[in-house]
N, C-alpha and C positions, 0 to 999 in steps of 0.2 A: 504620514504616520510617523510618530516620534517615540522613541524608546529611550528612557533615561535609566542609566546604570551607573551608580557611584559618581554622580555629577558629570557623566559623559552622555551627551545627547547624540543618539544615532538617528539620522533621518533615513527611513527605509521607504522606498517606493512600494506602494501596495501591490503592484504586479510582481515585483521581485519576491515579496513576502508570500504571495499566493503561489508562485512557482515553487518556492521552497516547501511550503505545506503540501502542495500536490505531489512533489517528488517524494517526500517522506511517506505519504499515503500509498503511492504506487509501490515503493520499495517494501513497505510493511505488508501490503497485499501479496507481493511476490514471495516474501518469506513465509507467509501463512500458507499459500498454496503449495509451496515446496514442502513444508512440514506435513501438510495433509497427505501428499503422495508418498512421503517417506515414513509414514506411520509404522509400517511393519518393521522396517529397519530400526527405527527409533525405539520401538518396544524392546529391542534387544540391546542396542548400543547406548541409547539415551532415554531410559524409561521415565526419568523425572521431568521430561519436557511436557508442556501443557496438554497436548493432544494424547500422546501415549499414556500419560498418567491419569487421564480422565478428567483433569481440571477443566478442560474445554472439550466439548463433544465434537465429533467430526462435522455434524450439522452446523454447530455454532461457528466453527472455523470457516466453513464455506459461506455462511451468512456474513461474517465479518469481512471475508475476502471480497465478496460482491459489494458490500456496503462501502468499504474503503475505496474501491475502484469507482463506484458511482459518485462519491463525493469528489474524487479527483477529476472525474469527467465534468462535473458541474463547475468546479473551480476553473478548469481549463476553458470551458465554454465562456465563462465570464471574462477571461483574459483576452483571448483572440481565437480566431478560426484556426490559425496555425498551431496554437497550443493545444486546441481540441484534437486536431489531426494527430499530433505527436502522442498525446495520451491514448487515443484510441488505437493507434498502431502498437504502442507499448502494451496495452491491454490485450490485444489480439495475439501479440508475440508471447505474452505470459500464458495465455490459454493454450496456445499451440505447444509451447515448450513444457507445459505442465501436464500433458497427456489428456487434457479434457476433450480434445477432438478425436481421440483414438476410439 
């Protein structure tokens, strides 16, 4: 994979690129689930955020959370078994820390 920026060519390994995309997806999903569980606090302290303001419904936030994680899991599975295990552990940790198991 080659990326050309202002006459500079960057050769990027596809696995490295996939890991970066997967990491961004997992981090984004983690932020979404955090915002989902902080909605009551955010209604007072940050009412303009997407979920408290109603720009994104709670259901849409959960759907996006699960979709981003699913894409990250698929990307990880395409990279290696170890990458898949790491993503699944991260996903389980996100669920546990986000009170979904309570």
